ROMAR-851912 format. One line per field, with one value per atom (N, C-alpha, C): residue number from 1; atom name; z, y, x. Coordinates in nm, 2 decimals, always signed. Layout:
N
drenlum	c(NUM | ...)
pati	c(CA | ...)
Z	c(Z | ...)
Y	c(Y | ...)
X	c(X | ...)
//
This chain:
101
drenlum	c(1 | 1 | 1 | 2 | 2 | 2 | 3 | 3 | 3 | 4 | 4 | 4 | 5 | 5 | 5 | 6 | 6 | 6 | 7 | 7 | 7 | 8 | 8 | 8 | 9 | 9 | 9 | 10 | 10 | 10 | 11 | 11 | 11 | 12 | 12 | 12 | 13 | 13 | 13 | 14 | 14 | 14 | 15 | 15 | 15 | 16 | 16 | 16 | 17 | 17 | 17 | 18 | 18 | 18 | 19 | 19 | 19 | 20 | 20 | 20 | 21 | 21 | 21 | 22 | 22 | 22 | 23 | 23 | 23 | 24 | 24 | 24 | 25 | 25 | 25 | 26 | 26 | 26 | 27 | 27 | 27 | 28 | 28 | 28 | 29 | 29 | 29 | 30 | 30 | 30 | 31 | 31 | 31 | 32 | 32 | 32 | 33 | 33 | 33 | 34 | 34 | 34 | 35 | 35 | 35 | 36 | 36 | 36 | 37 | 37 | 37 | 38 | 38 | 38 | 39 | 39 | 39 | 40 | 40 | 40 | 41 | 41 | 41 | 42 | 42 | 42 | 43 | 43 | 43 | 44 | 44 | 44 | 45 | 45 | 45 | 46 | 46 | 46 | 47 | 47 | 47 | 48 | 48 | 48 | 49 | 49 | 49 | 50 | 50 | 50 | 51 | 51 | 51 | 52 | 52 | 52 | 53 | 53 | 53 | 54 | 54 | 54 | 55 | 55 | 55 | 56 | 56 | 56 | 57 | 57 | 57 | 58 | 58 | 58 | 59 | 59 | 59 | 60 | 60 | 60 | 61 | 61 | 61 | 62 | 62 | 62 | 63 | 63 | 63 | 64 | 64 | 64 | 65 | 65 | 65 | 66 | 66 | 66 | 67 | 67 | 67 | 68 | 68 | 68 | 69 | 69 | 69 | 70 | 70 | 70 | 71 | 71 | 71 | 72 | 72 | 72 | 73 | 73 | 73 | 74 | 74 | 74 | 75 | 75 | 75 | 76 | 76 | 76 | 77 | 77 | 77 | 78 | 78 | 78 | 79 | 79 | 79 | 80 | 80 | 80 | 81 | 81 | 81 | 82 | 82 | 82 | 83 | 83 | 83 | 84 | 84 | 84 | 85 | 85 | 85 | 86 | 86 | 86 | 87 | 87 | 87 | 88 | 88 | 88 | 89 | 89 | 89 | 90 | 90 | 90 | 91 | 91 | 91 | 92 | 92 | 92 | 93 | 93 | 93 | 94 | 94 | 94 | 95 | 95 | 95 | 96 | 96 | 96 | 97 | 97 | 97 | 98 | 98 | 98 | 99 | 99 | 99 | 100 | 100 | 100 | 101 | 101 | 101)
pati	c(N | CA | C | N | CA | C | N | CA | C | N | CA | C | N | CA | C | N | CA | C | N | CA | C | N | CA | C | N | CA | C | N | CA | C | N | CA | C | N | CA | C | N | CA | C | N | CA | C | N | CA | C | N | CA | C | N | CA | C | N | CA | C | N | CA | C | N | CA | C | N | CA | C | N | CA | C | N | CA | C | N | CA | C | N | CA | C | N | CA | C | N | CA | C | N | CA | C | N | CA | C | N | CA | C | N | CA | C | N | CA | C | N | CA | C | N | CA | C | N | CA | C | N | CA | C | N | CA | C | N | CA | C | N | CA | C | N | CA | C | N | CA | C | N | CA | C | N | CA | C | N | CA | C | N | CA | C | N | CA | C | N | CA | C | N | CA | C | N | CA | C | N | CA | C | N | CA | C | N | CA | C | N | CA | C | N | CA | C | N | CA | C | N | CA | C | N | CA | C | N | CA | C | N | CA | C | N | CA | C | N | CA | C | N | CA | C | N | CA | C | N | CA | C | N | CA | C | N | CA | C | N | CA | C | N | CA | C | N | CA | C | N | CA | C | N | CA | C | N | CA | C | N | CA | C | N | CA | C | N | CA | C | N | CA | C | N | CA | C | N | CA | C | N | CA | C | N | CA | C | N | CA | C | N | CA | C | N | CA | C | N | CA | C | N | CA | C | N | CA | C | N | CA | C | N | CA | C | N | CA | C | N | CA | C | N | CA | C | N | CA | C | N | CA | C | N | CA | C | N | CA | C | N | CA | C | N | CA | C | N | CA | C | N | CA | C | N | CA | C | N | CA | C)
Z	c(+0.71 | +0.69 | +0.50 | +0.46 | +0.30 | +0.27 | +0.30 | +0.20 | +0.22 | +0.32 | +0.36 | +0.26 | +0.24 | +0.18 | +0.01 | +0.00 | -0.13 | -0.20 | -0.10 | -0.14 | -0.14 | -0.05 | -0.02 | -0.20 | -0.23 | -0.36 | -0.45 | -0.48 | -0.63 | -0.58 | -0.46 | -0.43 | -0.53 | -0.48 | -0.51 | -0.67 | -0.73 | -0.86 | -0.97 | -0.92 | -1.03 | -0.93 | -0.85 | -0.79 | -0.86 | -0.92 | -0.96 | -1.11 | -1.18 | -1.34 | -1.34 | -1.23 | -1.30 | -1.31 | -1.24 | -1.21 | -1.41 | -1.43 | -1.57 | -1.67 | -1.65 | -1.76 | -1.75 | -1.63 | -1.63 | -1.68 | -1.69 | -1.72 | -1.95 | -1.95 | -2.12 | -2.14 | -2.06 | -2.08 | -2.08 | -1.97 | -2.00 | -2.11 | -2.19 | -2.29 | -2.42 | -2.44 | -2.53 | -2.52 | -2.40 | -2.37 | -2.43 | -2.35 | -2.42 | -2.33 | -2.43 | -2.35 | -2.26 | -2.29 | -2.20 | -2.09 | -2.03 | -1.95 | -1.82 | -1.72 | -1.56 | -1.51 | -1.36 | -1.31 | -1.22 | -1.20 | -1.13 | -1.20 | -1.36 | -1.46 | -1.46 | -1.46 | -1.52 | -1.40 | -1.23 | -1.15 | -1.14 | -1.17 | -1.15 | -1.27 | -1.41 | -1.53 | -1.48 | -1.43 | -1.49 | -1.33 | -1.20 | -1.05 | -0.98 | -0.97 | -0.91 | -0.76 | -0.71 | -0.60 | -0.52 | -0.57 | -0.51 | -0.54 | -0.63 | -0.67 | -0.56 | -0.48 | -0.42 | -0.26 | -0.21 | -0.12 | -0.14 | -0.20 | -0.25 | -0.21 | -0.26 | -0.22 | -0.07 | -0.01 | +0.12 | +0.18 | +0.14 | +0.25 | +0.21 | +0.13 | +0.09 | +0.14 | +0.17 | +0.26 | +0.41 | +0.45 | +0.58 | +0.63 | +0.52 | +0.55 | +0.40 | +0.41 | +0.33 | +0.24 | +0.33 | +0.27 | +0.22 | +0.26 | +0.18 | +0.08 | +0.06 | -0.07 | -0.15 | -0.12 | -0.19 | -0.28 | -0.16 | -0.20 | -0.33 | -0.27 | -0.33 | -0.52 | -0.50 | -0.62 | -0.73 | -0.64 | -0.74 | -0.78 | -0.70 | -0.72 | -0.85 | -0.87 | -0.92 | -1.03 | -1.07 | -1.19 | -1.30 | -1.26 | -1.37 | -1.43 | -1.59 | -1.67 | -1.61 | -1.67 | -1.58 | -1.65 | -1.77 | -1.81 | -1.75 | -1.74 | -1.68 | -1.52 | -1.47 | -1.32 | -1.25 | -1.37 | -1.32 | -1.37 | -1.49 | -1.53 | -1.48 | -1.40 | -1.28 | -1.17 | -1.13 | -1.00 | -1.06 | -1.15 | -1.16 | -1.19 | -1.23 | -1.23 | -1.13 | -1.02 | -0.92 | -0.80 | -0.83 | -0.72 | -0.78 | -0.88 | -0.99 | -0.90 | -0.90 | -0.86 | -0.70 | -0.64 | -0.47 | -0.49 | -0.55 | -0.56 | -0.60 | -0.69 | -0.71 | -0.63 | -0.56 | -0.44 | -0.35 | -0.30 | -0.18 | -0.24 | -0.32 | -0.41 | -0.37 | -0.43 | -0.45 | -0.26 | -0.20 | -0.04 | +0.01 | -0.02 | +0.05 | +0.01 | -0.10 | -0.20 | -0.09 | -0.10 | -0.01 | +0.15 | +0.20 | +0.29 | +0.36 | +0.22 | +0.21 | +0.21 | +0.11 | +0.08 | +0.23 | +0.28 | +0.39 | +0.52 | +0.52 | +0.61 | +0.57)
Y	c(+17.93 | +17.90 | +17.95 | +18.07 | +18.07 | +17.96 | +17.86 | +17.75 | +17.61 | +17.61 | +17.52 | +17.52 | +17.64 | +17.69 | +17.69 | +17.76 | +17.72 | +17.57 | +17.46 | +17.34 | +17.28 | +17.32 | +17.28 | +17.33 | +17.42 | +17.51 | +17.43 | +17.41 | +17.30 | +17.16 | +17.15 | +16.98 | +17.00 | +17.11 | +17.10 | +17.12 | +17.16 | +17.17 | +17.11 | +17.03 | +16.91 | +16.79 | +16.78 | +16.65 | +16.57 | +16.66 | +16.58 | +16.56 | +16.54 | +16.58 | +16.39 | +16.33 | +16.17 | +16.18 | +16.26 | +16.26 | +16.34 | +16.42 | +16.48 | +16.41 | +16.30 | +16.19 | +16.09 | +16.03 | +15.97 | +16.02 | +16.18 | +16.22 | +16.24 | +16.24 | +16.24 | +16.09 | +15.98 | +15.86 | +15.80 | +15.88 | +15.84 | +15.94 | +16.04 | +16.08 | +16.00 | +15.90 | +15.85 | +15.70 | +15.68 | +15.51 | +15.53 | +15.66 | +15.66 | +15.79 | +15.92 | +16.01 | +16.05 | +15.91 | +15.93 | +15.76 | +15.74 | +15.66 | +15.72 | +15.68 | +15.77 | +15.73 | +15.79 | +15.75 | +15.61 | +15.62 | +15.43 | +15.35 | +15.37 | +15.24 | +15.25 | +15.40 | +15.42 | +15.32 | +15.34 | +15.31 | +15.16 | +15.11 | +14.95 | +14.90 | +14.95 | +14.90 | +14.88 | +15.03 | +15.03 | +15.04 | +15.06 | +15.08 | +15.02 | +14.92 | +14.80 | +14.79 | +14.82 | +14.85 | +14.96 | +15.08 | +15.21 | +15.21 | +15.10 | +15.09 | +15.05 | +14.91 | +14.84 | +14.91 | +15.05 | +15.11 | +15.20 | +15.27 | +15.33 | +15.27 | +15.17 | +15.09 | +15.04 | +15.01 | +14.98 | +15.14 | +15.22 | +15.33 | +15.36 | +15.34 | +15.34 | +15.31 | +15.16 | +15.09 | +15.14 | +15.25 | +15.29 | +15.33 | +15.38 | +15.49 | +15.51 | +15.51 | +15.59 | +15.68 | +15.80 | +15.91 | +15.90 | +15.86 | +15.81 | +15.77 | +15.64 | +15.56 | +15.72 | +15.75 | +15.84 | +15.97 | +16.01 | +16.09 | +16.09 | +15.94 | +15.87 | +15.84 | +15.80 | +15.73 | +15.86 | +15.95 | +16.09 | +16.13 | +16.16 | +16.20 | +16.10 | +16.01 | +15.88 | +15.88 | +15.92 | +15.92 | +16.01 | +16.11 | +16.23 | +16.15 | +16.18 | +16.13 | +16.16 | +16.05 | +16.05 | +16.16 | +16.17 | +16.30 | +16.41 | +16.43 | +16.60 | +16.58 | +16.50 | +16.47 | +16.45 | +16.42 | +16.45 | +16.53 | +16.62 | +16.74 | +16.88 | +16.83 | +16.98 | +16.96 | +16.84 | +16.81 | +16.87 | +16.81 | +16.90 | +17.03 | +17.08 | +17.21 | +17.30 | +17.23 | +17.33 | +17.30 | +17.20 | +17.13 | +17.25 | +17.26 | +17.39 | +17.50 | +17.58 | +17.68 | +17.70 | +17.62 | +17.62 | +17.64 | +17.55 | +17.56 | +17.71 | +17.76 | +17.90 | +17.98 | +17.99 | +18.05 | +18.06 | +17.96 | +17.91 | +17.97 | +17.96 | +18.04 | +18.19 | +18.20 | +18.37 | +18.41 | +18.39 | +18.38 | +18.35 | +18.26 | +18.25 | +18.39 | +18.46 | +18.54 | +18.68 | +18.69 | +18.87 | +18.82 | +18.71 | +18.67 | +18.71 | +18.68 | +18.69 | +18.86 | +18.92 | +19.01 | +19.12 | +19.08 | +19.18 | +19.19 | +19.05 | +19.08 | +19.07)
X	c(+4.80 | +4.66 | +4.65 | +4.68 | +4.70 | +4.76 | +4.83 | +4.89 | +4.80 | +4.74 | +4.66 | +4.54 | +4.45 | +4.38 | +4.35 | +4.51 | +4.55 | +4.57 | +4.61 | +4.64 | +4.47 | +4.39 | +4.26 | +4.20 | +4.23 | +4.14 | +4.22 | +4.34 | +4.37 | +4.34 | +4.31 | +4.26 | +4.13 | +4.02 | +3.92 | +3.88 | +3.94 | +3.98 | +4.01 | +4.18 | +4.23 | +4.20 | +4.11 | +4.06 | +3.94 | +3.95 | +3.75 | +3.80 | +3.93 | +3.95 | +3.87 | +3.92 | +3.83 | +3.68 | +3.58 | +3.44 | +3.43 | +3.52 | +3.50 | +3.54 | +3.63 | +3.63 | +3.51 | +3.47 | +3.38 | +3.28 | +3.23 | +3.11 | +3.13 | +3.26 | +3.23 | +3.24 | +3.28 | +3.28 | +3.14 | +3.05 | +2.89 | +2.84 | +2.87 | +2.83 | +2.85 | +2.95 | +3.01 | +2.91 | +2.92 | +2.86 | +2.76 | +2.64 | +2.47 | +2.46 | +2.41 | +2.40 | +2.26 | +2.16 | +2.08 | +2.03 | +2.20 | +2.21 | +2.18 | +2.12 | +2.14 | +2.24 | +2.27 | +2.36 | +2.35 | +2.25 | +2.23 | +2.26 | +2.21 | +2.28 | +2.41 | +2.48 | +2.62 | +2.68 | +2.64 | +2.71 | +2.73 | +2.58 | +2.56 | +2.61 | +2.68 | +2.75 | +2.91 | +2.99 | +3.09 | +3.15 | +3.08 | +3.14 | +3.06 | +3.04 | +2.92 | +2.95 | +3.06 | +3.12 | +3.03 | +3.06 | +3.03 | +2.83 | +2.79 | +2.62 | +2.60 | +2.66 | +2.62 | +2.60 | +2.71 | +2.69 | +2.59 | +2.57 | +2.43 | +2.30 | +2.32 | +2.22 | +2.21 | +2.31 | +2.28 | +2.22 | +2.31 | +2.31 | +2.14 | +2.07 | +1.95 | +1.83 | +1.86 | +1.79 | +1.79 | +1.83 | +1.85 | +1.68 | +1.67 | +1.52 | +1.50 | +1.33 | +1.26 | +1.30 | +1.32 | +1.38 | +1.55 | +1.61 | +1.73 | +1.73 | +1.64 | +1.59 | +1.56 | +1.45 | +1.40 | +1.51 | +1.58 | +1.64 | +1.77 | +1.84 | +1.96 | +1.85 | +1.78 | +1.71 | +1.66 | +1.70 | +1.63 | +1.74 | +1.85 | +1.98 | +2.03 | +2.05 | +2.10 | +2.01 | +1.87 | +1.79 | +1.83 | +1.90 | +1.91 | +2.05 | +2.07 | +2.18 | +2.34 | +2.39 | +2.48 | +2.59 | +2.61 | +2.65 | +2.65 | +2.52 | +2.46 | +2.52 | +2.54 | +2.57 | +2.71 | +2.75 | +2.88 | +2.96 | +2.95 | +3.01 | +2.94 | +2.78 | +2.71 | +2.86 | +2.88 | +2.94 | +3.08 | +3.12 | +3.33 | +3.32 | +3.16 | +3.17 | +3.14 | +3.07 | +3.05 | +3.17 | +3.22 | +3.38 | +3.48 | +3.47 | +3.56 | +3.56 | +3.47 | +3.40 | +3.44 | +3.40 | +3.43 | +3.60 | +3.67 | +3.83 | +3.84 | +3.83 | +3.77 | +3.82 | +3.65 | +3.66 | +3.75 | +3.76 | +3.88 | +4.02 | +4.04 | +4.19 | +4.23 | +4.07 | +4.05 | +4.05 | +3.97 | +3.99 | +4.11 | +4.18 | +4.29 | +4.40 | +4.41 | +4.51 | +4.43 | +4.31 | +4.28 | +4.30 | +4.35 | +4.36 | +4.50 | +4.54 | +4.74 | +4.77 | +4.68 | +4.69 | +4.69 | +4.58 | +4.57 | +4.63 | +4.74 | +4.82 | +4.97)
//
């Protein structure tokens, strides 16, 4: 179990390097660009998926447009930081679990 948690923790930490690169790219493209505009310009398929999901209900539409209305760099870098923190927490938990046994 420790090995599974260790791999999962490293996946959370290192798996989002592309998100960090996208956040840095968004800073250089235009710091004020929203995530919705960024996805529309650079990841059109993902943009279409978000618009399709938002058509399911007004609540989903409101929620998706609220989240994607934030600046892209802020959203991507915040997601990278939170995911890395979850990965560090999982690694800490796995190490504590191994020390107890």
